[in-house]
C-alpha positions in Angstrom: -12.3 -21.9 82.4 -15.7 -23.5 81.9 -16.2 -27.1 82.8 -17.0 -27.7 79.1 -13.3 -27.1 78.4 -12.0 -29.5 81.1 -9.6 -32.2 79.8 -9.5 -35.6 81.4 -6.0 -36.9 81.0 -6.9 -40.2 82.7 -9.1 -41.0 79.7 -7.7 -42.9 76.7 -5.4 -41.0 74.4 -8.0 -41.2 71.5 -10.7 -39.7 73.7 -8.2 -37.0 74.8 -7.4 -36.2 71.2 -11.1 -35.8 70.5 -11.5 -33.5 73.5 -8.6 -31.4 72.4 -10.0 -31.1 68.8 -13.4 -30.0 70.1 -11.9 -27.0 71.9 -11.7 -24.7 68.8 -8.2 -23.2 68.6 -7.8 -21.6 65.2 -4.6 -19.5 65.2 -5.2 -16.4 67.3 -7.9 -18.1 69.4 -5.8 -20.5 71.4 -6.5 -19.1 74.9 -9.3 -21.5 75.9 -7.2 -24.6 74.9 -4.1 -23.2 76.6 -6.2 -22.6 79.7 -7.4 -26.2 79.6 -3.9 -27.6 79.1 -2.5 -25.5 81.9 -5.3 -26.7 84.3 -4.7 -30.3 83.3 -1.1 -30.0 84.2 -1.5 -27.9 87.4 -1.9 -30.9 89.8 1.1 -32.8 88.4 3.5 -32.3 91.4 6.5 -33.6 89.4 6.2 -30.7 86.9 7.1 -27.1 86.9 4.4 -25.4 84.8 5.1 -22.1 83.1 2.6 -20.0 81.0 3.9 -17.8 78.2 1.1 -16.0 76.4 -0.9 -18.9 75.0 2.0 -21.4 75.3 2.3 -23.8 78.2 5.6 -25.3 79.2 5.9 -28.1 81.7 9.2 -29.6 82.8 10.7 -32.1 85.2 13.7 -31.1 87.2 15.0 -34.5 88.3 18.7 -34.0 87.7 18.9 -36.5 84.9 22.0 -36.5 82.6 20.0 -35.5 79.5 17.0 -33.4 78.7 14.4 -34.1 76.0 12.0 -31.6 74.6 8.6 -32.9 73.4 6.7 -30.1 71.6 3.6 -29.6 69.7 1.5 -26.6 68.5 -2.0 -26.3 69.7 -3.5 -24.1 67.0 -5.2 -25.2 63.8 -6.1 -23.8 60.4 -9.7 -22.5 60.2 -12.6 -24.9 60.8 -14.9 -25.7 57.8 -17.8 -27.7 59.2 -15.5 -30.4 60.4 -16.0 -30.1 64.2 -17.0 -31.6 66.5 -14.7 -34.6 65.9 -16.2 -38.0 65.5 -15.3 -41.6 65.1 -15.8 -43.2 61.7 -14.9 -46.9 61.7 -11.2 -47.1 62.8 -10.5 -43.3 62.3 -11.0 -40.1 64.3 -12.3 -37.4 61.9 -12.2 -33.6 62.3 -10.2 -30.5 62.2 -6.9 -30.9 64.1 -7.0 -34.7 64.3 -3.9 -34.8 62.0 -2.3 -31.4 62.4 -1.7 -31.9 65.3 -3.8 -32.6 68.2 -3.1 -36.4 68.1 0.5 -35.6 68.9 -0.5 -33.0 71.5 -2.8 -35.6 73.2 0.1 -38.1 73.4 2.4 -35.4 74.9 -0.2 -34.1 77.4 -1.2 -37.6 78.7 2.5 -38.6 79.1 3.4 -35.3 80.7 0.9 -36.0 83.5 1.6 -39.7 83.9 5.4 -40.0 83.5 6.4 -38.9 87.0 9.9 -40.4 86.9 11.2 -40.5 83.3 14.7 -41.7 82.5 15.5 -38.3 81.0 14.4 -34.9 82.2 11.6 -33.7 79.9 10.4 -30.3 78.8 6.9 -30.5 77.4 5.9 -27.5 75.2 2.4 -26.8 74.0 2.7 -23.6 71.9 0.6 -21.2 69.9 0.5 -19.5 66.5 2.3 -22.1 64.4 -0.1 -22.0 61.4 0.4 -18.3 60.7 3.2 -15.8 60.0 6.6 -17.0 61.4 7.0 -13.9 63.6 3.9 -14.9 65.6 5.1 -18.4 66.3 5.0 -19.2 70.0 8.1 -21.4 69.9 10.0 -18.5 68.2 8.7 -16.2 70.9 10.0 -18.4 73.7 13.3 -18.7 71.9 13.6 -14.9 71.9 12.3 -14.2 75.5 13.0 -17.4 77.5 15.8 -19.3 75.6 16.7 -21.2 78.7 13.4 -23.1 78.4 14.6 -24.6 75.2 17.9 -26.1 76.5 17.9 -29.8 75.6 19.9 -32.6 74.1 17.2 -33.8 71.7 13.8 -32.7 70.6 10.7 -34.5 69.3 8.0 -32.5 67.5 4.7 -34.3 67.4 3.9 -33.3 63.8 2.0 -35.9 61.8 4.4 -38.5 60.4 2.3 -41.6 60.1 3.8 -42.8 63.4 7.3 -43.0 62.0 10.3 -40.8 62.3 10.6 -38.0 59.7 13.9 -36.4 59.9 14.6 -32.7 59.3 12.6 -30.7 56.9 12.8 -28.8 53.6 13.6 -25.1 53.8 11.2 -22.6 52.1 11.5 -19.2 50.5 9.2 -17.0 48.6 10.3 -14.5 46.0 8.6 -11.9 43.8 9.7 -11.9 40.1 8.8 -8.5 38.7 8.6 -7.0 35.3 8.0 -3.4 34.1 6.8 -1.9 30.9 5.1 1.2 29.6 1.4 2.1 29.9 -0.7 2.7 26.8 -4.2 2.5 25.6 -5.0 -1.1 24.6 -6.4 0.2 21.3 -2.8 1.4 20.6 -1.0 -1.5 22.2 2.1 -1.0 20.0 2.8 2.3 21.8 3.2 0.5 25.2 5.2 -2.4 26.6 3.1 -5.1 28.3 4.6 -6.1 31.6 2.4 -9.1 31.9 3.6 -10.5 28.6 7.1 -10.1 29.8 6.4 -12.7 32.5 6.1 -15.3 29.7 9.8 -16.3 29.9 9.6 -16.6 33.7 6.6 -18.9 33.4 8.4 -20.9 30.7 11.4 -21.3 32.9 9.1 -22.7 35.7 7.3 -25.0 33.3 10.6 -26.4 32.1 12.2 -26.6 35.6 12.9 -30.1 36.9 13.1 -30.1 40.7 15.8 -32.2 42.3 15.7 -35.0 44.8 18.6 -34.6 47.2 20.1 -37.1 49.5 21.0 -35.5 52.8 22.6 -37.7 55.5 20.8 -40.7 54.0 17.3 -39.2 53.6 16.0 -38.0 50.2 14.3 -34.6 50.1 12.2 -33.7 47.1 12.4 -30.1 46.1 9.8 -27.9 44.4 9.8 -24.6 42.5 6.2 -23.3 42.0 4.3 -20.2 41.0 1.8 -19.5 43.7 0.5 -16.1 42.7 0.5 -13.6 39.8 -0.6 -10.0 39.7 -0.7 -7.2 37.1 -3.1 -5.0 35.2 -4.5 -1.5 35.5 -7.8 -1.6 33.7 -9.6 -3.4 30.9 -8.3 -0.9 28.3 -4.8 -0.2 29.6 -1.5 -2.0 28.7 0.0 -2.7 32.1 3.4 -1.3 33.1 3.9 -3.5 36.2 3.5 -7.3 36.7 4.8 -9.8 39.2 5.0 -13.5 39.8 5.1 -15.0 43.3 7.3 -18.1 43.4 7.8 -20.6 46.3 10.9 -22.7 46.5 11.0 -25.7 48.8 14.7 -26.7 49.0 16.5 -29.5 50.6 18.3 -28.9 53.9 21.7 -29.2 52.3 21.3 -25.6 51.2 21.2 -22.4 53.3 18.6 -19.7 52.5 21.4 -17.7 50.8 22.3 -20.7 48.5 18.6 -21.3 47.8 18.1 -17.7 46.8 21.1 -17.7 44.6 19.7 -20.8 42.8 16.3 -19.1 42.3 18.0 -16.0 40.9 19.9 -18.2 38.4 16.6 -19.7 37.3 15.2 -16.3 36.7 18.3 -14.7 35.3 17.5 -11.3 33.8 14.5 -10.7 36.0 14.1 -8.5 39.0 13.9 -11.1 41.9 13.1 -9.9 45.4 13.1 -12.1 48.5 9.7 -11.9 50.3 10.0 -14.5 53.0 12.2 -17.5 54.0 12.9 -20.1 56.6 15.9 -22.5 56.7 15.5 -26.2 56.5 16.9 -28.7 59.0 19.2 -31.7 58.4 17.8 -35.0 59.5 19.3 -34.8 63.0 19.7 -38.6 63.3 23.5 -38.8 63.9 23.5 -38.4 67.6 23.4 -41.5 69.9 20.1 -40.4 71.5 18.4 -39.9 68.1 19.6 -43.3 67.0 18.2 -44.8 70.2 14.8 -43.2 69.4 14.7 -44.4 65.8 15.5 -47.9 67.1 12.6 -47.6 69.6 10.2 -46.6 66.9 11.3 -49.6 64.8 10.7 -48.2 61.3 13.0 -46.8 58.7 13.0 -43.0 59.0 11.9 -40.8 56.1 12.4 -37.2 55.0 9.9 -34.5 56.0 9.0 -32.5 52.9 7.1 -29.6 54.5 8.6 -27.0 56.8 8.2 -27.7 60.5 9.6 -26.2 63.7 12.4 -28.9 63.8 14.2 -26.2 61.8 14.0 -23.9 64.9 15.5 -26.6 67.1 18.2 -27.2 64.5 19.1 -23.5 64.6 19.5 -23.8 68.4 21.9 -26.7 67.8 19.4 -29.3 69.1 18.9 -32.4 66.9 15.2 -32.9 66.4 12.8 -35.2 64.6 9.1 -35.2 63.7 7.1 -38.1 65.2 3.4 -38.1 65.5 0.2 -39.8 64.4 -1.6 -38.9 61.1 -0.8 -38.7 57.4 0.8 -35.3 56.7 -0.9 -35.4 53.3 -4.2 -34.9 55.1 -3.0 -31.9 57.1 -5.2 -28.8 56.5 -7.7 -30.7 54.4 -11.4 -30.6 55.2 -11.3 -34.4 55.5 -8.6 -34.6 58.3 -8.7 -38.1 59.8 -6.3 -40.2 61.7 -6.3 -44.0 62.4 -7.0 -44.4 66.1 -4.5 -47.2 66.2 -1.8 -44.8 65.2 -2.5 -42.4 68.1 -2.4 -45.4 70.5 0.8 -46.7 69.0 2.6 -43.3 69.2 1.7 -43.1 72.8 3.0 -46.6 73.5 6.3 -46.0 71.7 7.0 -42.7 73.4 5.9 -43.9 76.8 8.2 -46.9 76.5 11.2 -44.9 75.3 10.9 -42.2 78.0 10.1 -44.5 80.9 
């Protein structure tokens, strides 16, 4: 690893966030950052450090009664002239500042400095979160090294404006298909236009009123949206095939199977094929340890609308929450920016709770 990629964990957490951002780690290109994180952890004698592809796991083995996972992904969506990071007023600006290198910086600094925490801690810095689910580094660890994910509670450093966001919506994507009969467009009456047949599906979407669902005291807003459409053969041919791609973001009171059944009801009479799905996660706030953490944060928890890897922990039977600096509404935007005070406060809260 070049000295240019060295990370100084003794620096302030804002400076460390900036340094993490400036090591470009677009999904698929995480190796340099993983190397830097592994090197930064190597001299921490209280940690067992494990490398798995471009994921780095560091854990204490102090014999504590409970184990906490603190996890964060190290990859970002593509850069668009928004690196290197920079300070503008009271904010750190640049790709990854929100999603989610502020949370990663908090975890990395505390991993090195908390030599005797009150719980055993597994720190996970993983790859490939921003791409297809089957590439996700946390999912890979679950398949190949599940013992590394044993814990009583998990904190995912996803942006949450420095408050606890519980659980997450589930997501599924379906293809709504129609078929017709090809004909020359000059003799359109001799064919059946598959694109025109999508009109009723689009009308159903336009009339659809998404629900807001209370799940264990947190309200999750749902959404059913067309995200793609395809069809057409040539400029003078009536098309015989057309499809509409629809994304359903559903509250975690539903399973994937229940969500799919709901979508099929909305598009009754159409050919509906499941393309991709991921279950949601209930808030995870009922355990004593989760309630202790919420109390330590000192703010009312909210629902997480987007899908995050808390859903993976939920599948493992581990209650998990999102807690990190940054406004999730700015994630993936070209104007990513995070208040430096939020990064500092997240470090303070997590340090105090774990100490």
